[in-house]
C-alpha positions as CSV (number, residue, x, y, z in Angstrom):
1,A,139.0,86.9,59.3
2,E,136.9,88.5,62.1
3,Q,133.8,88.0,60.0
4,Q,134.6,84.3,59.6
5,I,135.1,83.9,63.4
6,V,131.7,85.6,64.0
7,E,130.0,83.3,61.5
8,K,131.6,80.2,62.9
9,E,130.5,81.2,66.5
10,D,127.0,81.8,65.2
11,A,127.0,78.4,63.5
12,D,128.3,76.8,66.7
13,I,125.4,78.4,68.7
14,E,122.8,77.3,66.2
15,Q,124.3,73.8,66.3
16,L,124.2,73.8,70.2
17,K,120.5,75.0,70.1
18,G,119.6,72.3,67.7
19,R,121.1,69.7,70.0
20,C,119.3,71.2,73.0
21,Q,116.0,71.1,71.1
22,E,116.6,67.4,70.3
23,I,117.2,66.7,74.0
24,A,114.2,68.7,75.1
25,L,111.8,67.0,72.7
26,T,112.9,63.6,74.0
27,C,111.5,64.4,77.5
28,Q,109.4,67.5,77.4
29,G,106.2,65.5,77.8
30,L,107.5,64.2,81.2
31,F,108.2,67.8,82.2
32,F,104.7,68.9,81.4
33,D,103.1,66.0,83.3
34,A,105.6,66.0,86.2
35,E,104.5,65.8,89.8
36,T,105.5,68.8,91.9
37,E,105.7,69.6,95.6
38,E,106.1,72.7,97.6
39,A,109.7,73.8,98.1
40,D,110.8,73.6,101.8
41,N,112.9,76.8,101.7
42,F,110.9,79.1,99.4
43,S,107.2,80.0,99.9
44,N,104.9,79.9,96.9
45,S,107.5,77.9,95.0
46,T,107.2,74.4,93.6
47,L,109.8,71.8,92.7
48,L,109.6,68.6,90.7
49,T,109.5,65.5,93.0
50,Q,112.5,63.2,93.0
51,A,110.3,60.6,91.3
52,A,109.6,63.0,88.5
53,V,113.2,63.9,88.1
54,D,114.1,60.2,88.1
55,S,111.6,59.5,85.3
56,I,113.1,62.2,83.1
57,E,116.7,61.0,83.8
58,D,115.7,57.4,83.0
59,K,114.1,58.6,79.7
60,L,117.3,60.4,78.7
61,A,119.6,57.6,79.8
62,N,117.6,55.0,77.9
63,A,117.9,57.2,74.8
64,G,121.7,57.1,75.2
65,Y,122.3,60.6,76.5
66,P,125.0,61.2,79.1
67,I,122.8,62.2,82.0
68,M,123.6,62.8,85.7
69,N,121.7,60.3,87.7
70,S,120.6,62.2,90.8
71,D,119.3,60.9,94.1
72,S,117.9,62.5,97.2
73,K,120.2,60.5,99.4
74,Y,123.3,59.5,97.4
75,P,125.7,61.5,95.3
76,S,124.9,61.9,91.6
77,Y,126.8,60.0,88.9
78,L,127.0,60.1,85.2
79,E,125.1,57.4,83.3
80,N,126.3,56.4,79.8
81,A,129.8,57.5,81.0
82,E,131.7,55.5,78.4
83,G,131.9,58.6,76.3
84,L,133.7,60.6,78.9
85,S,136.3,57.9,79.2
86,E,136.8,58.0,75.4
87,F,137.0,61.8,75.6
88,W,139.7,61.6,78.2
89,N,141.7,59.1,76.1
90,F,141.6,61.6,73.2
91,V,142.7,64.4,75.4
92,N,145.7,62.4,76.6
93,H,146.6,61.8,73.0
94,D,146.3,65.5,72.2
95,E,143.4,64.8,69.8
96,N,140.3,67.0,69.4
97,A,137.3,65.8,71.3
98,Q,134.2,66.8,73.2
99,Q,131.9,65.4,75.8
100,E,128.4,66.6,76.7
101,I,126.6,66.2,80.0
102,I,123.0,66.8,80.9
103,T,121.6,67.6,84.4
104,V,117.9,67.6,85.3
105,S,116.9,70.4,87.7
106,S,114.1,70.1,90.1
107,Y,113.2,73.6,89.1
108,G,111.8,72.3,85.8
109,R,114.7,72.8,83.5
110,L,117.7,71.0,82.0
111,Y,121.3,72.1,82.1
112,Y,123.4,71.2,79.1
113,Y,127.2,71.2,79.3
114,I,130.0,70.5,76.8
115,F,133.6,69.9,77.5
116,Q,135.8,70.6,74.5
117,Y,139.4,69.9,73.7
118,I,140.2,71.7,70.4
119,N,143.7,72.3,69.2
120,G,145.1,72.1,72.7
121,E,142.5,74.5,74.2
122,K,140.2,73.4,77.0
123,K,136.7,74.8,76.8
124,Y,133.4,74.6,78.8
125,I,130.1,75.5,77.1
126,S,126.8,75.6,79.0
127,A,123.2,76.3,78.2
128,T,119.8,76.2,80.0
129,I,116.8,74.4,78.5
130,S,113.4,75.4,79.9
131,W,109.8,76.1,78.9
132,N,107.9,79.4,79.4
133,E,104.3,79.9,80.7
134,N,103.0,79.0,77.2
135,D,105.0,75.7,77.2
136,E,107.3,77.1,74.5
137,L,110.9,75.9,74.5
138,V,113.5,78.4,75.7
139,I,117.2,77.9,75.2
140,D,119.3,80.6,76.9
141,E,122.1,81.4,79.3
142,I,124.6,80.2,76.7
143,T,128.1,80.7,78.0
144,K,131.6,79.6,76.8
145,Q,134.5,79.6,79.2
146,S,138.1,78.3,79.4
147,V,138.7,75.3,81.5
148,L,141.5,76.1,83.9
149,D,142.2,72.5,84.9
150,W,140.7,69.0,84.6
151,G,141.7,65.5,85.3
152,I,140.8,62.0,86.6
153,T,140.9,61.0,90.3
154,N,142.5,57.8,91.6
155,E,138.9,56.4,91.8
156,G,138.4,57.1,88.1
157,D,136.1,60.2,88.5
158,F,136.4,63.4,86.4
159,Y,137.1,66.8,88.0
160,Y,137.4,70.2,86.5
161,Q,137.8,73.9,87.3
162,I,136.3,76.8,85.3
163,I,136.3,79.7,87.7
164,E,139.5,81.1,89.1
165,L,138.8,81.9,92.8
166,D,140.7,84.2,95.1
167,R,140.6,81.5,97.7
168,H,141.8,77.9,97.7
169,W,138.7,75.9,98.3
170,D,135.6,74.9,96.3
171,A,137.4,75.7,93.1
172,Y,136.9,72.3,91.6
173,N,133.8,70.3,90.6
174,L,133.6,66.5,90.6
175,I,131.6,64.3,88.2
176,R,131.3,60.8,89.4
177,L,131.4,58.2,86.7
178,K,129.9,55.4,88.7
179,P,127.4,55.1,91.6
180,V,128.7,55.0,95.2
181,D,128.5,51.7,97.2
182,H,125.2,52.4,99.1
183,T,126.2,50.4,102.2
184,L,129.6,52.2,102.6
185,Y,128.0,55.6,101.9
186,D,125.4,55.0,104.5
187,L,128.2,54.4,107.0
188,N,129.9,57.5,105.8
189,A,126.7,59.6,106.2
190,E,126.0,58.2,109.7
191,Y,129.4,58.4,111.3
192,I,131.8,60.6,109.3
193,I,130.1,63.3,107.4
194,P,128.1,64.8,110.3
195,I,131.3,65.6,112.1
196,G,133.7,66.4,109.3
197,Y,137.2,67.8,109.4
198,I,137.3,71.5,109.6
199,N,137.6,73.2,113.0
200,K,137.5,70.0,115.0
201,N,140.1,67.2,115.3
202,L,138.1,64.0,115.9
203,F,139.4,62.5,112.7
204,L,142.6,64.4,112.3
205,V,144.7,63.0,115.2
206,N,145.4,59.6,116.7
207,W,143.5,58.8,119.9
208,S,141.7,55.9,121.5
209,D,139.5,55.3,124.6
210,T,142.7,54.6,126.5
211,D,144.3,57.8,125.5
212,F,142.2,60.9,124.8
213,S,145.2,63.3,125.1
214,N,145.1,64.6,121.5
215,L,141.3,65.0,121.3
216,C,139.4,68.3,121.7
217,F,135.9,67.6,122.9
218,N,134.8,71.3,123.1
219,D,134.9,71.7,119.4
220,L,132.6,68.7,118.9
221,F,129.7,70.1,120.9
222,E,127.6,71.7,118.1
223,Y,128.2,68.8,115.7
224,L,127.2,66.2,118.2
225,Y,124.3,68.3,119.3
226,K,122.9,68.3,115.7
227,K,123.7,64.6,115.5
228,K,121.7,63.9,118.7
229,T,118.8,66.3,118.2
230,G,118.6,66.9,114.5
231,D,118.7,70.6,115.0
232,Y,121.4,73.3,115.1
233,F,122.6,74.7,118.4
234,Y,121.7,78.3,119.1
235,P,123.7,79.8,122.0
236,E,121.2,82.6,122.9
237,G,120.6,82.6,126.6
238,F,123.9,81.2,127.7
239,D,126.5,83.4,129.5
240,F,129.2,84.9,127.2
241,H,132.6,86.0,128.6
242,E,136.3,85.3,128.0
243,D,135.5,84.9,124.3
244,A,133.3,81.9,124.9
245,Y,129.8,80.8,125.6
246,W,129.5,78.9,128.9
247,I,127.2,75.9,128.4
248,S,125.4,74.3,131.3
249,A,127.0,71.0,132.4
250,D,123.8,68.9,132.0
251,L,123.4,69.9,128.3
252,F,127.1,69.7,127.5
253,E,127.6,66.3,129.1
254,D,124.4,64.9,127.8
255,T,125.4,65.9,124.3
256,I,128.9,64.6,124.2
257,L,129.5,61.9,126.9
258,S,127.3,59.2,125.3
259,Y,129.5,59.2,122.2
260,F,132.7,58.3,124.1
261,N,133.9,55.7,126.6
262,I,135.4,58.2,129.0
263,S,134.8,58.9,132.7
264,L,133.1,62.1,133.9
265,N,136.2,63.1,135.9
266,E,138.6,62.7,132.9
267,F,136.1,64.4,130.6
268,R,135.8,67.4,132.9
269,A,139.6,67.7,133.3
270,K,140.0,67.8,129.5
271,T,137.3,70.3,128.7
272,L,138.0,73.3,131.0
273,Y,135.0,72.6,133.1
274,D,134.2,75.4,135.6
275,D,133.2,73.8,138.9
276,E,131.8,77.0,140.4
277,S,129.3,77.8,137.6
278,E,129.0,74.1,136.5
279,T,129.5,75.1,132.9
280,Y,131.8,74.3,129.9
281,P,133.3,76.9,127.5
282,W,132.4,76.7,123.8
283,Q,133.3,79.0,121.0
284,E,131.0,79.6,118.0
285,V,132.9,79.3,114.7
286,N,133.1,82.7,113.0
287,V,135.5,84.8,110.9
288,D,137.6,85.6,113.9
289,N,138.5,82.0,114.8
290,V,137.8,79.8,111.8
291,S,140.6,77.7,110.4
292,Y,140.3,77.9,106.6
293,F,141.1,74.8,104.6
294,P,140.1,73.5,101.2
295,T,137.0,71.2,101.0
296,L,137.6,67.6,102.2
297,T,135.5,64.8,100.9
298,P,135.5,61.5,102.9
299,E,134.9,58.2,101.2
300,V,134.4,55.1,103.3
301,T,136.2,52.4,101.3
302,K,136.0,49.4,103.7
303,C,134.2,48.3,106.9
304,R,136.1,45.8,109.0
305,E,134.4,43.8,111.8
306,N,136.5,43.3,114.9
307,E,136.5,40.4,117.4
308,D,135.5,42.6,120.3
309,G,132.2,43.6,118.6
310,T,133.4,46.9,117.3
311,F,133.9,47.8,113.6
312,T,136.5,49.9,111.9
313,L,135.8,52.2,108.9
314,V,138.6,52.9,106.5
315,V,138.2,56.4,105.2
316,N,140.0,58.0,102.3
317,V,139.8,61.8,102.4
318,M,140.0,63.5,99.0
319,C,140.9,67.2,98.5
320,L,140.2,68.2,94.9
321,D,141.6,71.7,95.4
322,M,145.0,70.2,96.2
323,K,144.5,67.5,93.6
324,A,145.2,65.0,96.4
325,D,143.3,61.7,96.2
326,P,143.6,60.9,99.0
327,L,145.0,63.7,101.0
328,F,145.1,61.3,103.9
329,T,143.5,58.0,105.1
330,H,142.3,57.3,108.6
331,E,140.6,54.4,110.4
332,V,137.7,55.0,112.8
333,T,136.6,52.4,115.3
334,I,133.0,52.4,116.5
335,R,130.9,50.4,118.9
336,T,127.1,50.3,118.6
337,D,124.4,49.0,120.9
338,G,122.6,47.4,118.0
339,N,120.2,50.3,117.7
340,K,121.1,53.9,117.0
341,D,123.3,54.6,119.9
342,F,127.0,54.3,119.3
343,Q,130.4,55.4,120.6
344,Y,133.6,56.5,118.8
345,I,136.3,54.2,120.2
346,A,139.4,55.3,118.3
347,N,140.9,57.1,115.3
348,E,144.2,56.4,113.6
349,I,145.8,58.2,110.7
350,T,147.3,55.5,108.5
351,Y,148.4,57.6,105.5
352,T,149.4,61.2,104.8
353,G,150.6,62.7,101.5
354,D,152.8,65.7,100.8
355,Y,150.4,68.3,102.3
356,E,149.9,69.2,105.9
357,L,146.4,68.5,107.3
358,T,144.1,71.2,108.6
359,D,144.7,72.7,112.1
């Protein structure tokens, strides 16, 4: 019996390698001729350009393969995703099924995955397809793991977990089965994602420009600094005492005030402004003060134009680690000057599920 199991596993590996070879031969000419560029973060290293990756993905998609369509700006999604929907239908009917997925890496390789449902067991098989310095095909890093959990979100996307983590965030992976709406995603990327939800409460509480009582401005400083300057804030050179850096008033106010319709006097009263030193306290997030919470993924689902010239974004916030889609929904009202300058005018929580939100 053990010998039969070994022989079957060997046969399965050979079958997998054969499939990988078939995929590789479909597009290896594009890999060999692909345009490359120097990697930003690693010296003496090159990556395939996005255009080269796109051409390989198009080749595989046109050949009918389930390929992740990547983009330098928008989230990836699965092309030829009908098979995954069929796979999920078989799983729901407790029938054996499998679904393969291919990802093109800018490092000049392909990643091949298979989700299997066999006799009630959930499996995840992966392999790497690459070429050596002699342009010879290499298929390695073959692994087989149990799938701990998988499912379909309310938006119809597929999620799964293969690694049991000793923490409760980033345990799940999401495979989108359709492209995002580019207009709504651009709004998300401009106004929501740069701030986010962890360790600041701009989008976690109700407030408006007539009542800022729930809002903490100090925690927004480094996020709005990056939004305004395009760079991270480094506190070196600022005075540190009472467990906080004390930021000069001109920098702190210039960074935050333009994003809100609030008077200077009210702002100073709410942010522990020190009149004597003309500074504001700000704490850097670290292991001593961080508020841990699973990953939250915002999706702008609607943009509503208002009569006063503002607009309101309806945002569903998904938490895969809690299998909550959405965990909560909030509406953010924004006013722009027609250019790049804008103000946050209000936030309202319109739906909460069974879980408490992050502190």
